[in-house]
N, C-alpha and C positions, 0 to 999 in steps of 0.2 A: 767440605772442611769440617773438622772436629775442633771446636773452640769452646773454652769455658766461658760462660756468660758472666760479665761483670755486673755487680749490683750497685756500684758507686755512682754518685752524681758527678757533675763536671763543674769544678770551681774555676776561678780566674786563671790560675797557672795552666790548667788544661786548655783553656781558651787560647791563651797566648801561645801554647805549644802548637795548637791546631793552626793558628794564624801563620806561624813559621812554616808549618808543614805545607799549607796551601801555597804560600809564596814560593816555596822550593819546588813544588810540583806543577804549578800552573803552566809553566812553559811546556812541560812534557805532555800535560793533558791537551793543551791547545794544538800542539804539533800532531798528536795522535788523532784528535778529532778532525783537524783540517783534512787529513787524507782519508778518513773513514766516513765522514758525514756525507750523506747523499743529498745534494743541494739542487737537484734538478728542478724542483718546484719552488725554489726560494730565490728571490732576486739577489743580485750580487751585493747590493748595498745592505742586505739583511743577513748576509752570511756571518758577520761578526757576532750578531745577536744570537744566531743559532749556536755558534761555537761556544760562546760564553754560557748559554743556558745549559748545554750539554756538559760543559766543564763543571758548572756548579752542581749539577745532579750527580755526576761521577765523583766529585770530591766528597759530597755528603755520603754517598754509598761506601766509598773506600774508608772514610773515617768511622762510620758505624761498624763496619766489619773489623777495622783495625782495633777500635776501642772496645768492641764486643759489648755494646751498650745500646739498649732500646728503651731506657727509662725516659719518662716524660720530661723531666728537667733537662736532661742531656739533649733530647731531640728539640726542645724549644729553643735552646741556645744555638744549636746547630742550624735551625731554620733561619735565624737572623744572620748568622755568620756567612752562610752559603746562599742566601736569598732564594730559599726553596720552602715549600710546604710539605710537611711529613704527616700523613694521616693514616689511621687504621682502615684497612680495606676489608679484612676478614680475620678469621682466627689465625694469629701469628703471622699476619701478612700486612705490610705497609706499602703505601705509595710515596714516592719522593718526586715532587713536581716542581718545575722551575716557575718562579714568579715572573720571570722575563718571558714575554710572548714573542712568538715567531709566526708571522702571518696569522695573528689572532689565535695561535695554538701554543700549547705548552709542551715542554719536554718532560717525559715521565718514565719512571722505572718502578719495579716492584722489588721488595726485599723482605726476607724473613730471617729470624734468628733461631728458629726451632724447626728442624727438618725431620722428615721420615722418608723411607724408601717405599716406592710403589712398583707393582708390576706394570710394565708398559702395555703388555697385551691385555690384561684384565681391565686396566683403567682407560686405555685409549683404543687400541686397534680391534678389539672385539665389537666396537661400536662403529656406526657409520658417521657419527657426529651430528645427525639430524634428529636423534631421539630427544624428547622433551626432558628426560631425566639426565641427559649427558651434560657434564660440566667440564670445561677445560681450565685447569689451573693456569694463571698467568705465568707461572714459573716453568711451565712445559713449553720450552722454546727450542728452536734448532740448536742454539748454542748449548743449552743445558743437556739435550739429548746427546750431542756430539761430545761434550765434556765427560759424560758418563760412559760413553762407548770407547773413547780413545785409550784410557788406561788399561782396559781389559784387552783391547787389541794389541797394545804394546806388550803386555804381560804374556799373551799367547804367542806372538811372533818373535819377540826379542826378550827372552826371559832374563838376559843379563842386564837389562835396563830397569831401574826402579822408576816407574812412570810418575810424572807430575800429576797431581790430582786437584789442584786448587786453581783451575782456570776461572777467569772472571767473565770472559766474553768470547765471541767468535774469533776475534783477532788474536787473542792470547793462545788459542789452540793452534792456529796457523803458525804463529811465531815459534811456538814450541817445536812443531814438526820441522820448521826451517832450521832451528838450532840443531836438531838431531841429524838432519841431512848434511849440514855443513861440517858436522863432526864425524860424518860417515858412520853414524850409529843407527843401523836398521834401515832408515830411509836413504834413498839416493837423490842427490841434488842434480836437477836437470834444468835446461832452458827450454823455451817453447819449441825450438827446432828439433828437440828429441822426439817429439810425436811424429813429425814429418819423416825423420830418418828411420823410423821402424817400419815404414811402408804400411802403416795401419794394421799390423798384426797386433796381438795382445801385448801390452806393455810387459816388460820382463821382470819387474820387481815392485817394491814399495817406493813410489816416486813422489818427490816434491818438485813441482815445476814453478820456476820463477818467471812469471809473466802470463799474459793471456794466451789462450789456445783457440785456434780456428780449425775446424774440421771441414774439408772441402766436400762438395757434393759426391754422392755415391760412395762415401767412405764411412767407416765406423770407428768409434772410440771404444776399445775393449779393455776392461780391467779384469784380469782373471779372478776366480774365486780365491778368497783368502788374502787378496792384495788390496791396497788402498792407494788411490791417486789424489794428491792434494795440488790444486791449481791456485797459485797466488795471483789471481787476475780473473778476467772474464772467460767464459766458455761460449763460443759461437759455433753452432752446428748448421751446416748448409743442407739443401734439400736432399732427400733420399739417404739421409745419414741416420745412424743408430748409436745409442749409448748403452753399454753393458757394464755392470759391475758397480763398485762403491766409490763415489767421487765426492770430494770436498772442494767447493769453489768459493774463493774469497772475492766474489764479485757477482756479476749478473750472468744468467744463462739464457741464451736466445736460440731457439730452434726454428729455422725459417722453412718456408715451403715455396714451391714454384710449380704452377700448373697442377698436374695430377700426382705430384710426388707424394710419397708416404714416408714419414719419419717414425723412428721407434725409440721409446724410452723404457728400457728394461733394466733399470738401475736404481740405486739409492743416491740421491743428490742432497747434500747439505749445502745451502746457498746463503751467502752473506749479502743478499741482494734480491733481485726479482727473477722469476721464471716467466718467459714469454714463449709460447709455442704458436706455430702456424697451423693451418688446417691439416687434416689427415695425419693425426698423430696417434700411433698405436701405443697404448700403455703396456705394462707387463702382462705376463701370462698367469695362469692359475698356479704354476710351479715357481714363477719368479715375478711377483708383483713389483710395480714401480713404487718407490717412496720418494717424496719430495718434501724437504723441510726448508722453508725459505724465510729468512728474517724480513724480507720485503714482501711484495705482492706476487700472486700467481695469476697469470692470465692465460687461459687455455683457448686454443683455436677452435673453430666452429665445427670440427669433426674429430673429437677425441674419444676414443673408446678403449676399453680393456680394464685390467686390474690395477688399481692405483690407490695410494694413500697420500693425502696432501695436508701439510700443516703450515699455516702462515697467518699473518694478521688479516689479510684480505684475499679472497679467491673469487675470480670471475670466470664463469663457464656457462654463459646463457644463450649463446647463438648456435644455430644449426643443430647437429646431432651430437650430443654429449651423453655418453653412457659410461658411467664409472661404477665398477664393482670394487668396493673397498671402503674408504672413509675420507671425509673432508672435515678438518678440525681447524677452526679459525677463531681469532679473538672477537672479530666482528661478524655479523651475520653474512654467510657466504651468498653469492649470487649464482645459483646453479639452476639451470632450466628444468632439469629432470631429477627425480629422486635418486639418491645414491643407493646402490644395491648392496646388501650384506654379503660378505665373502666368508662362508662357513669353513673354508678349506685353509685359511691362514694358520700356519703352524707356529706355536710359541717356540718350539725347539729350533726353528730356523731363523729367529730374529737376529742372532749374532752374525750368522752368515750373510744376512741382508744389511749388515752394518748398523744395527740398531741395538741399543742396550736393553737387556732384559729387565732392568730396573732403573729408575730415575729418582733423584731426590727432589722433593717439593716441600712446601710448607706443611708442618704438622697441624692437624685439626684437633689434636689432643695435647693440651699444655703439659700434661704429666708424662705421657708416653713419648713425646717427641725427643729427638736427639738434638742437643745444642749444636748449632752450626749456622753460618751466614752464607746465603746465596742470593744473588740479585740478577736482574735482567739488564740488558743493554738499553741505555736511554734512547727513547724514540719520540717522534712527534705524536702527540695524543689527539 
């Protein structure tokens, strides 16, 4: 987003306007959060607290971006209005944290009002993520990577469409693709049965699938080069199955095993949830590494080998034989039994083909050189 920064404080009329705004949008926020919040580790009687906390954080984020204001006086009044704490985290980077606790934890997001573009290869993928000098910006998330990739993808494949560029989170990207599919603009609208009906040959176009997808044993999910598959639900892969191509999954991805079965992941996965794999999972090849960007956690089975790059809040790969050539990038310290090996053969020129933006917007570390703009992360348990 390119927005001019406001330098004005917030008076009583503005506060009253915000109150009206909150009352008018609370129902929408709560409805959205109810369906999107992952409450598996939260008791039923605490779910309302979770929803309210997320709603407060999202409301504060939307208001800051709407009013284009990060002045202290404005933020102080917003803290009291939305029951959140807003603190400086780093250069041009703030945290918005709920005061309401959920299982003794807070809901938190990051926001900036000054952005710059960075090369994803030079900043992320040329590293393994284990270097002492490596730092991952909190704004480098699956949603942010996907939001930067999709407009270029649409421009390349559907030049008659002016792509949306102001996505706020993972769900907003999926909703936008759904809108295009329903209007028969580039993407084709499909149901889950469409995968079964193609007899597991490569999908024929740019598909949006409404609902979860299950791939039976000994079958493959194949997305051809230059195409994109968007699944508005979970993706479940049975034993001896493989994934090829670029896929967006608005849910969890589970790859199971049975006996001595071997599963394959030679794809780029954007996941609005968790990735869980069974044992004996082959990652990508030197010519086509696997990339997994998960808003949730990544749990790799006890025999995972090959070329792969993983980005998530948490990654666990500590049992058995885990050999990864590529990179592991996490918010918290990953649990990896063996060192990740550098892949010197990853090509910057192929990032777009892999479904990855060549550049991504993050907070500017230079207050003078940065471009005015507001981006923020999806609220999550901290």
